[in-house]
Structures are given as structure tokens and as C-alpha cells.
TORFI-501148 format. One record per residue (C-alpha): residue number from 1; residue in three letters; x, y, z. Coordinates in steps of 0.02 Angstrom, whole numbers, plus 50000, padded with zeros to 5 digits. Each point is the difference from the previous one (the first is absolute). Example, Ala and Ser with C-alpha at 12.3 -4.5 7.8 and 13.67 -1.06 7.14 Angstrom:
% residues 2
(pt 1,'Ala',(50615,49775,50390)),
(pt 2,'Ser',(50069,50172,49967)),
END
This chain:
% residues 394
(pt 1,'Met',(53445,56447,54364)),
(pt 2,'Arg',(50052,49823,50023)),
(pt 3,'Asp',(50088,49900,49862)),
(pt 4,'Ser',(49899,49860,49907)),
(pt 5,'Pro',(50077,49825,50078)),
(pt 6,'Ser',(50177,49977,49937)),
(pt 7,'Pro',(49991,49861,49850)),
(pt 8,'Ala',(50126,49880,50080)),
(pt 9,'Ser',(49929,49860,50076)),
(pt 10,'Pro',(49980,49976,50162)),
(pt 11,'Gly',(50130,49873,50022)),
(pt 12,'Ala',(50130,50116,49897)),
(pt 13,'Thr',(49953,50131,50096)),
(pt 14,'Leu',(50046,49928,50150)),
(pt 15,'Ala',(50160,49924,49938)),
(pt 16,'Ile',(50068,50166,49946)),
(pt 17,'Leu',(49944,50084,50184)),
(pt 18,'Cys',(50116,49860,50059)),
(pt 19,'Leu',(50131,50066,49902)),
(pt 20,'Ile',(49989,50181,50038)),
(pt 21,'Ala',(50002,49966,50172)),
(pt 22,'Thr',(50137,49907,50008)),
(pt 23,'Val',(50112,50128,49897)),
(pt 24,'Gly',(50051,50126,50174)),
(pt 25,'Leu',(50063,49825,50111)),
(pt 26,'Ala',(50077,49949,49824)),
(pt 27,'Gly',(50106,50153,50003)),
(pt 28,'Ser',(50025,50017,50184)),
(pt 29,'Phe',(50082,49810,50022)),
(pt 30,'Leu',(50096,49939,49826)),
(pt 31,'Tyr',(50153,50075,50104)),
(pt 32,'Leu',(49997,49922,50155)),
(pt 33,'Pro',(50109,49860,49954)),
(pt 34,'Ala',(50136,50143,49954)),
(pt 35,'Leu',(49979,50101,50155)),
(pt 36,'Pro',(50158,49944,50104)),
(pt 37,'Met',(50090,50049,49807)),
(pt 38,'Met',(49918,50160,49986)),
(pt 39,'Ala',(50053,50042,50172)),
(pt 40,'Glu',(50187,49952,49951)),
(pt 41,'Ser',(50001,50081,49857)),
(pt 42,'Phe',(49938,50166,50067)),
(pt 43,'Gly',(50125,49966,50164)),
(pt 44,'Ala',(49817,50021,50099)),
(pt 45,'Ser',(49952,49923,50166)),
(pt 46,'Glu',(49875,49857,49995)),
(pt 47,'Pro',(49867,50133,50088)),
(pt 48,'Ala',(50041,50132,49857)),
(pt 49,'Ala',(49978,49857,49887)),
(pt 50,'Gln',(49824,49968,50092)),
(pt 51,'Ala',(49971,50164,49964)),
(pt 52,'Thr',(49966,49985,49827)),
(pt 53,'Leu',(49844,49888,50044)),
(pt 54,'Thr',(49931,50112,50149)),
(pt 55,'Ala',(50016,50147,49867)),
(pt 56,'Phe',(49880,49894,49883)),
(pt 57,'Leu',(49885,49981,50119)),
(pt 58,'Leu',(50004,50185,50043)),
(pt 59,'Gly',(49976,50043,49848)),
(pt 60,'Ser',(49836,49852,49984)),
(pt 61,'Cys',(49931,50088,50148)),
(pt 62,'Ile',(50009,50175,49894)),
(pt 63,'Gly',(49913,49914,49848)),
(pt 64,'Phe',(49890,49930,50115)),
(pt 65,'Ala',(49916,50153,50079)),
(pt 66,'Leu',(50024,50068,49835)),
(pt 67,'Tyr',(49925,49868,49865)),
(pt 68,'Gly',(49804,49951,50083)),
(pt 69,'Arg',(49940,50157,50008)),
(pt 70,'Ala',(50066,50036,49810)),
(pt 71,'Ala',(49935,49836,49921)),
(pt 72,'Asp',(49833,50051,50088)),
(pt 73,'Arg',(50008,50177,49939)),
(pt 74,'Phe',(50103,49964,49825)),
(pt 75,'Gly',(49973,49834,49956)),
(pt 76,'His',(50086,49824,50015)),
(pt 77,'Arg',(50080,50026,49795)),
(pt 78,'Leu',(50068,50164,50041)),
(pt 79,'Ala',(50072,49996,50158)),
(pt 80,'Phe',(50065,49820,49967)),
(pt 81,'Ala',(50097,50052,49848)),
(pt 82,'Val',(50080,50170,50085)),
(pt 83,'Ala',(50053,49880,50151)),
(pt 84,'Gly',(50064,49878,49890)),
(pt 85,'Gly',(50101,50115,49921)),
(pt 86,'Val',(50087,50071,50117)),
(pt 87,'Phe',(50038,49826,50085)),
(pt 88,'Val',(50082,49953,49830)),
(pt 89,'Ala',(50081,50150,49989)),
(pt 90,'Ala',(50079,49997,50195)),
(pt 91,'Ser',(50049,49803,49957)),
(pt 92,'Ile',(50122,50076,49872)),
(pt 93,'Ala',(50065,50118,50094)),
(pt 94,'Ala',(50021,49881,50145)),
(pt 95,'Ser',(50137,49897,49880)),
(pt 96,'Leu',(50081,50156,49964)),
(pt 97,'Ser',(50027,50045,50186)),
(pt 98,'Ala',(50180,50060,50030)),
(pt 99,'Asp',(49999,49983,50196)),
(pt 100,'Ile',(49883,49925,50130)),
(pt 101,'Thr',(49903,50177,50025)),
(pt 102,'Gln',(49958,49984,49817)),
(pt 103,'Leu',(49931,49849,50017)),
(pt 104,'Ile',(49895,50013,50155)),
(pt 105,'Ala',(49954,50172,49908)),
(pt 106,'Ala',(49935,49886,49848)),
(pt 107,'Arg',(49916,49874,50100)),
(pt 108,'Leu',(49895,50134,50099)),
(pt 109,'Val',(49936,50054,49836)),
(pt 110,'Gln',(49997,49821,49910)),
(pt 111,'Gly',(49871,49960,50155)),
(pt 112,'Ala',(49904,50136,49985)),
(pt 113,'Gly',(49953,49952,49822)),
(pt 114,'Ser',(49963,49797,50073)),
(pt 115,'Val',(49856,50013,50055)),
(pt 116,'Ala',(49860,50015,49892)),
(pt 117,'Gly',(50011,49833,49931)),
(pt 118,'Ile',(49937,49924,50184)),
(pt 119,'Val',(49882,50150,50035)),
(pt 120,'Thr',(49907,49967,49839)),
(pt 121,'Ala',(49990,49839,49999)),
(pt 122,'Arg',(49943,49983,50167)),
(pt 123,'Ala',(49870,50155,49964)),
(pt 124,'Thr',(49933,49900,49825)),
(pt 125,'Ile',(49967,49855,50081)),
(pt 126,'Arg',(49899,50064,50144)),
(pt 127,'Thr',(49886,50079,49891)),
(pt 128,'Thr',(49991,49921,49857)),
(pt 129,'Met',(49966,49809,50064)),
(pt 130,'Ser',(49875,49907,50123)),
(pt 131,'Pro',(50076,49972,50172)),
(pt 132,'Gly',(49995,49813,49975)),
(pt 133,'Arg',(50137,50035,49838)),
(pt 134,'Ala',(50077,50146,50075)),
(pt 135,'Met',(50046,49892,50150)),
(pt 136,'Gln',(50059,49865,49883)),
(pt 137,'Ser',(50106,50156,49897)),
(pt 138,'Met',(50056,50098,50129)),
(pt 139,'Ala',(50089,49797,50050)),
(pt 140,'Leu',(50081,49981,49846)),
(pt 141,'Leu',(50045,50184,49986)),
(pt 142,'Thr',(50084,49968,50163)),
(pt 143,'Ala',(50081,49854,49951)),
(pt 144,'Val',(50067,50061,49850)),
(pt 145,'Val',(50072,50163,50075)),
(pt 146,'Ser',(50098,49894,50141)),
(pt 147,'Leu',(50064,49894,49841)),
(pt 148,'Ser',(50071,50167,49900)),
(pt 149,'Pro',(50143,50038,50183)),
(pt 150,'Ala',(50036,49801,49990)),
(pt 151,'Ala',(50016,49992,49808)),
(pt 152,'Ser',(50077,50170,50002)),
(pt 153,'Pro',(50176,49968,50095)),
(pt 154,'Leu',(49998,49817,49861)),
(pt 155,'Ile',(50014,50113,49866)),
(pt 156,'Gly',(50117,50120,50104)),
(pt 157,'Ala',(50104,49852,50021)),
(pt 158,'Ala',(49984,49965,49825)),
(pt 159,'Val',(50042,50172,49956)),
(pt 160,'Leu',(50161,50001,50104)),
(pt 161,'Gln',(50080,49845,49918)),
(pt 162,'Val',(50037,50092,49827)),
(pt 163,'Thr',(49999,50203,50067)),
(pt 164,'Asp',(49994,50097,50141)),
(pt 165,'Trp',(49867,50069,50125)),
(pt 166,'Arg',(49964,50135,49907)),
(pt 167,'Ala',(49915,49904,49870)),
(pt 168,'Thr',(49888,49948,50117)),
(pt 169,'Phe',(49894,50167,49977)),
(pt 170,'Leu',(50017,50001,49833)),
(pt 171,'Val',(49904,49844,50002)),
(pt 172,'Ala',(49866,50083,50129)),
(pt 173,'Ala',(49982,50151,49870)),
(pt 174,'Ala',(49949,49868,49857)),
(pt 175,'Leu',(49888,49928,50105)),
(pt 176,'Gly',(49913,50162,50052)),
(pt 177,'Leu',(49972,50045,49803)),
(pt 178,'Ala',(49923,49818,49970)),
(pt 179,'Gly',(49885,50062,50152)),
(pt 180,'Ile',(49957,50170,49929)),
(pt 181,'Ile',(49965,49913,49851)),
(pt 182,'Gly',(49876,49867,50075)),
(pt 183,'Ala',(49892,50154,50115)),
(pt 184,'Leu',(49971,50086,49849)),
(pt 185,'Arg',(49915,49847,49901)),
(pt 186,'Val',(49892,49968,50173)),
(pt 187,'Leu',(49970,50145,50102)),
(pt 188,'Pro',(49855,50135,49976)),
(pt 189,'Arg',(50057,50164,49915)),
(pt 190,'His',(49857,50117,50116)),
(pt 191,'Val',(50004,50014,50199)),
(pt 192,'Pro',(49933,49846,50069)),
(pt 193,'Val',(49898,50060,50156)),
(pt 194,'Leu',(49877,50143,49956)),
(pt 195,'Pro',(50039,50156,50123)),
(pt 196,'Gln',(49834,49989,50100)),
(pt 197,'Asp',(50056,49807,50052)),
(pt 198,'Arg',(50139,50055,50107)),
(pt 199,'Pro',(49980,50097,50157)),
(pt 200,'Gln',(50098,50161,50006)),
(pt 201,'Arg',(50124,49927,50167)),
(pt 202,'Ala',(50016,49815,49907)),
(pt 203,'Glu',(50167,49976,50114)),
(pt 204,'Ala',(49900,50036,50145)),
(pt 205,'Ala',(49861,49886,49957)),
(pt 206,'Ile',(50087,49851,49983)),
(pt 207,'Leu',(50134,50019,50133)),
(pt 208,'Gly',(49823,50013,50118)),
(pt 209,'Ser',(49945,49808,49950)),
(pt 210,'Pro',(50068,49888,50124)),
(pt 211,'Gln',(50005,49872,49856)),
(pt 212,'Phe',(50088,50098,49920)),
(pt 213,'Arg',(50147,50006,50157)),
(pt 214,'Ala',(49992,49840,50076)),
(pt 215,'Ala',(50042,49938,49801)),
(pt 216,'Leu',(50141,50110,49991)),
(pt 217,'Met',(50096,49962,50143)),
(pt 218,'Ile',(50003,49830,49916)),
(pt 219,'Gly',(50065,50080,49864)),
(pt 220,'Ile',(50131,50110,50087)),
(pt 221,'Ala',(50077,49860,50094)),
(pt 222,'Ser',(50006,49891,49845)),
(pt 223,'Asn',(50088,50113,49898)),
(pt 224,'Ala',(50125,50029,50145)),
(pt 225,'Ser',(50054,49824,50006)),
(pt 226,'Phe',(50006,49988,49791)),
(pt 227,'Val',(50102,50156,49987)),
(pt 228,'Val',(50132,49964,50157)),
(pt 229,'Met',(49995,49845,49918)),
(pt 230,'Met',(50081,50043,49832)),
(pt 231,'Ala',(50106,50148,50049)),
(pt 232,'Ala',(50081,49879,50127)),
(pt 233,'Thr',(50034,49832,49919)),
(pt 234,'Pro',(50117,50028,49893)),
(pt 235,'Phe',(50105,50049,50129)),
(pt 236,'Val',(49949,49870,50117)),
(pt 237,'Phe',(49999,49859,49880)),
(pt 238,'Val',(50150,50058,49864)),
(pt 239,'Glu',(50116,50118,50095)),
(pt 240,'Thr',(49976,49891,50168)),
(pt 241,'Phe',(49960,49799,49947)),
(pt 242,'Gly',(50084,49998,49827)),
(pt 243,'Phe',(49849,49983,49877)),
(pt 244,'Ser',(50035,50030,49823)),
(pt 245,'Pro',(49897,50141,49932)),
(pt 246,'Ala',(49898,49871,49896)),
(pt 247,'Ala',(49964,49878,50163)),
(pt 248,'Tyr',(49940,50159,50117)),
(pt 249,'Ala',(49876,50046,49840)),
(pt 250,'Ala',(49946,49805,49994)),
(pt 251,'Leu',(49974,50026,50190)),
(pt 252,'Ile',(49878,50154,49992)),
(pt 253,'Ala',(49919,49920,49837)),
(pt 254,'Ala',(49954,49865,50135)),
(pt 255,'Val',(49955,50112,50127)),
(pt 256,'Leu',(49886,50099,49882)),
(pt 257,'Thr',(49919,49859,49914)),
(pt 258,'Leu',(49941,49910,50132)),
(pt 259,'Phe',(49931,50194,50045)),
(pt 260,'Ala',(49897,49979,49812)),
(pt 261,'Ala',(49932,49834,50022)),
(pt 262,'Ile',(49938,50015,50166)),
(pt 263,'Ala',(49921,50171,49947)),
(pt 264,'Leu',(49927,49942,49847)),
(pt 265,'Val',(49901,49850,50110)),
(pt 266,'Ser',(49957,50149,50133)),
(pt 267,'Gly',(49897,50064,49855)),
(pt 268,'Arg',(49902,49851,49994)),
(pt 269,'Leu',(49977,49982,50165)),
(pt 270,'Ala',(49944,50187,50030)),
(pt 271,'Ala',(49878,49997,49857)),
(pt 272,'Arg',(49931,49837,50105)),
(pt 273,'Phe',(50015,50050,50169)),
(pt 274,'Gly',(50026,50202,49973)),
(pt 275,'Ala',(50158,50095,50024)),
(pt 276,'Ala',(50027,49995,50173)),
(pt 277,'Arg',(49995,49826,50054)),
(pt 278,'Pro',(50177,49943,49899)),
(pt 279,'Ile',(50073,50154,50096)),
(pt 280,'Gly',(49983,49928,50158)),
(pt 281,'Trp',(50074,49811,49920)),
(pt 282,'Gly',(50151,50115,49977)),
(pt 283,'Ile',(50044,50025,50178)),
(pt 284,'Val',(50064,49831,50069)),
(pt 285,'Pro',(50112,49966,49824)),
(pt 286,'Val',(50061,50190,50002)),
(pt 287,'Leu',(50047,49995,50199)),
(pt 288,'Thr',(50082,49804,49974)),
(pt 289,'Gly',(50113,50094,49886)),
(pt 290,'Ala',(50048,50147,50095)),
(pt 291,'Ala',(50050,49870,50144)),
(pt 292,'Leu',(50118,49914,49871)),
(pt 293,'Leu',(50077,50159,49944)),
(pt 294,'Val',(50032,50063,50188)),
(pt 295,'Ala',(50099,49810,50003)),
(pt 296,'Gly',(50098,50007,49843)),
(pt 297,'Ser',(50091,50166,50043)),
(pt 298,'Leu',(50030,49995,50189)),
(pt 299,'Gly',(50142,49884,50070)),
(pt 300,'Thr',(50085,49925,49838)),
(pt 301,'Pro',(49900,50071,49858)),
(pt 302,'Ser',(49942,49862,49895)),
(pt 303,'Pro',(49931,50049,49796)),
(pt 304,'Thr',(49904,49842,50017)),
(pt 305,'Leu',(49891,50051,50145)),
(pt 306,'Ile',(49987,50184,49931)),
(pt 307,'Ala',(49948,49943,49835)),
(pt 308,'Leu',(49869,49905,50073)),
(pt 309,'Gly',(49933,50143,50106)),
(pt 310,'Leu',(49997,50103,49851)),
(pt 311,'Leu',(49892,49855,49892)),
(pt 312,'Leu',(49881,50002,50127)),
(pt 313,'Leu',(50002,50177,50066)),
(pt 314,'Ile',(49978,50091,49812)),
(pt 315,'Gly',(49934,49850,49895)),
(pt 316,'Cys',(49837,49981,50127)),
(pt 317,'Met',(49974,50206,50004)),
(pt 318,'Gly',(49927,49932,49824)),
(pt 319,'Leu',(49854,49969,50104)),
(pt 320,'Met',(49974,50171,50079)),
(pt 321,'Val',(50071,50115,49865)),
(pt 322,'Pro',(49880,49985,49856)),
(pt 323,'Asn',(49837,49990,50136)),
(pt 324,'Ala',(50076,50145,50104)),
(pt 325,'His',(49971,50109,49822)),
(pt 326,'Ile',(49844,49950,49981)),
(pt 327,'Leu',(49933,50041,50151)),
(pt 328,'Met',(50107,50162,50000)),
(pt 329,'Leu',(49902,50029,49814)),
(pt 330,'Glu',(49845,49919,50041)),
(pt 331,'Pro',(49892,50194,50070)),
(pt 332,'Phe',(50072,50100,49861)),
(pt 333,'Pro',(49909,49956,49841)),
(pt 334,'Ala',(50003,50173,49919)),
(pt 335,'Phe',(50172,50050,50052)),
(pt 336,'Ala',(50106,49839,49997)),
(pt 337,'Gly',(50126,50097,49933)),
(pt 338,'Thr',(50048,50114,50123)),
(pt 339,'Ala',(49957,49847,50141)),
(pt 340,'Ala',(50144,49904,49927)),
(pt 341,'Gly',(50102,50146,49990)),
(pt 342,'Leu',(50001,50049,50169)),
(pt 343,'Ala',(50016,49797,50049)),
(pt 344,'Met',(50151,50007,49913)),
(pt 345,'Leu',(50076,50166,50057)),
(pt 346,'Ile',(49990,49934,50180)),
(pt 347,'Thr',(50024,49839,49969)),
(pt 348,'Thr',(50187,50068,49898)),
(pt 349,'Ala',(50023,50105,50122)),
(pt 350,'Gly',(49999,49887,50142)),
(pt 351,'Gly',(50125,49886,49874)),
(pt 352,'Ala',(50123,50134,49982)),
(pt 353,'Leu',(49993,50046,50215)),
(pt 354,'Ala',(50023,49830,49998)),
(pt 355,'Ile',(50157,49980,49899)),
(pt 356,'Thr',(50081,50162,50074)),
(pt 357,'Leu',(49971,49928,50181)),
(pt 358,'Tyr',(50077,49843,49952)),
(pt 359,'Ser',(50166,50091,49932)),
(pt 360,'Ala',(50007,50101,50155)),
(pt 361,'Ile',(49989,49864,50107)),
(pt 362,'Ala',(50021,49840,49936)),
(pt 363,'Ala',(50111,49986,49837)),
(pt 364,'Gly',(50159,49906,49998)),
(pt 365,'Ser',(49906,49863,50136)),
(pt 366,'Val',(49922,49857,49967)),
(pt 367,'Ala',(49927,49986,50143)),
(pt 368,'Gly',(49944,50164,49977)),
(pt 369,'Phe',(49913,49949,49848)),
(pt 370,'Gly',(49920,49860,50058)),
(pt 371,'Leu',(49902,50090,50127)),
(pt 372,'Phe',(49947,50134,49928)),
(pt 373,'Thr',(49929,49937,49851)),
(pt 374,'Ala',(49906,49881,50143)),
(pt 375,'Cys',(49939,50135,50073)),
(pt 376,'Cys',(49901,50085,49846)),
(pt 377,'Gly',(49942,49841,49960)),
(pt 378,'Val',(49927,49981,50193)),
(pt 379,'Ala',(49936,50195,49973)),
(pt 380,'Thr',(49856,49916,49876)),
(pt 381,'Leu',(49907,49942,50150)),
(pt 382,'Ile',(49966,50182,50048)),
(pt 383,'Gly',(49881,49988,49849)),
(pt 384,'Trp',(49934,49835,50030)),
(pt 385,'Ala',(49938,50046,50162)),
(pt 386,'Ala',(49924,50168,49931)),
(pt 387,'Leu',(49912,49905,49877)),
(pt 388,'Leu',(49944,49901,50117)),
(pt 389,'Arg',(49942,50143,50115)),
(pt 390,'Lys',(49923,50059,49841)),
(pt 391,'Lys',(49871,49833,49983)),
(pt 392,'Gly',(49977,49985,50205)),
(pt 393,'Thr',(49914,50181,49971)),
(pt 394,'Ser',(49896,50001,49839)),
END
């Protein structure tokens, strides 16, 4: 049996969906400005410190594998409350870690609990809004979500002014509690999708869609660029170039604020021209950003060129990411939770693999960072080419 509509207004519901979608990323990136300090406090290497981010992503993969179907079966309210409780408990455990191994374990569990918000928000937008409004709402959601890791390092840097890195995880726990309260306000109590509306092999049906696969490739490449940037730039800019934690946080905030602004514009463009065309408009600036990254990282490294490259590469992905998510969920209104969870599982696994490869072959080298991140960005071309092929054959 379906619930009656939420008593909250559409605007308030969208605001709460944006809130719960940001909790997981905020928990992941609050501590980034202190990553070198944390490594020093535990006597850990750079790859070991970056493993705390990889563990979070691997935990997110576990969460995505479980949450989408659980939400479609048991309802988003119950599923979110359970996942949110796991996130809060793991955040507190992370703040109490005695060594890097305990922190990595806590981050794994924290990641598993962090995924509920983003899946719930995207599925709700897909299933409850008209196509035009859904495109604009997805763009707004993407913009807000991107500002979460932009604001998180700033908040983390502010926390570091008065205490150590452990407090950043307590802030994450508080955000998790706020997300649970908001979710209980707007999410339905019962199962949002009736059993007869779901195929028995939903994942196979989703993966069989050429449109889903093409848009997914764009999501994988974009996410890989993003997570490598977030994992590596504290060492590139703070340790190599001598940026203060606050200056580093301001740079990341600028990159992600540009992404958010472009994502908002892309929502209006998608409502007018469709979701696929704005993705194509992002190709040239993304390639230009990749070229600047390579130029700034080879020879005598240039923090200015690297920063400009990140602004273009990551910022202009705002034309791609929200529209890729629209295209991924578009064919599956009856089981959007499962589709969103599967998409996020695969893109997050791709991000974890990207960080693992980066740590193994490029960590500690500015040139390695520039080349690796540029290659991830250029890989968005594979998804775009697949979308063009689908359009040409449809």
C-alpha cells in the first residue's frame, strides 16, 4: 500500500532531499584538510592515509549494493533511518580511532551508511516529478551535492583552528542526525514501489539499457576525476606547493562552486534542449582542462596551471553529471531506487579503483597526479560517443 503524499510543500521536500543527499559526502570530506596531519599523528604513509578515503568508497559500494533494493522493498523512510544510524555510529567510532587501521575500518562502515541520502533523493525526484521539473530539480540536487564537498573542507579547516582532526568526524555525526530528522519528515513510511511494478531481475533489465550504460560511463569517468582530485590535492597543494589548509580548502571550494553553478545552468538547458545535448557542450572545456593539467604538472610544476586545469575539468563536468543521472534513471520510473543504487554502486566502485590505481602508480608525483586526473576526465568521451551511437541508431 502506498503512502499519501508528504504534508511538506514541494519546495520544502526538495530542500530536505538536498539535505539528506549531502550528508554522506560531507562525512567523507570534512577531514581532508587534515589528511597530512592525521597521517603524521599515526605515523602513516600517504597511501595509507589515502586508504581511509578508499575504505569509505568501498563501504559505499557495499551500501549501494544493498540500499536500492532495500528501499524499494521496505520503503525509503525505514531504510534511510537504519543507514543513517550506521553512519552516525561509524562517524563517532572514527573520532575515537587509536590507529590508522581502526580508522580505515570505521571509514568502511561509515561509507556503507552514507549512501542512503543520494539514492533516496534521486529516486524521489525521478518518481514524483514531471520530466521538465525533474531535470531542473536533478540539476539543483547535483549542484547542492557538489557544494557539500566544497563546503566540507572549509568547515574542516575551521574546526582545525580550534581542535584536531577527530572533531571533524563528530561534526559528520551531527549532520547525520540532522539528515535522519529531515528524512522522517518527508519520506513515505511504506513501500513506494508495488511488487508487480518491479521485474524479478531488475538489475539485468537496467544494465541491458544502452542509454543507461552510456550515461553510466560518463558518471564513472567524472567520479574518478573527482575522487582522485579530492584524495591527492591535499598532498599536491599543501605538502608540495606549501598551501595552508585554509588556502587549499578555498581552492577546492572554488572548483566545486563553479561545478555547482554550471550544473544549475545545465538544468535549465536540459529542460529546453533535452538531457543529452548539454553533455556534448561540456566536452571541449573538459578536454581543455585536461590539457592544462598536463601542461602544469610536467617539467617545472605550476600550481596556477594545475588550479586552472581543475577549474575547467571538474567545473565543466557540471554540464555532464546531472544530465547523465537523468538519462540513467529515465527508462526506469517503476524501480528508480534500484537503478539509482546500481548506478551509484558502479560509479563509486570506479572511484575506489581510480584511487587504488593512483596510489599504486602515481602518488607522490605532481606529474603523476596531472596525467592520471587528465586521463580520467578524457574518459568521459567514451560515454558521450556511446550516447551518439545510441542516438544514431534510434
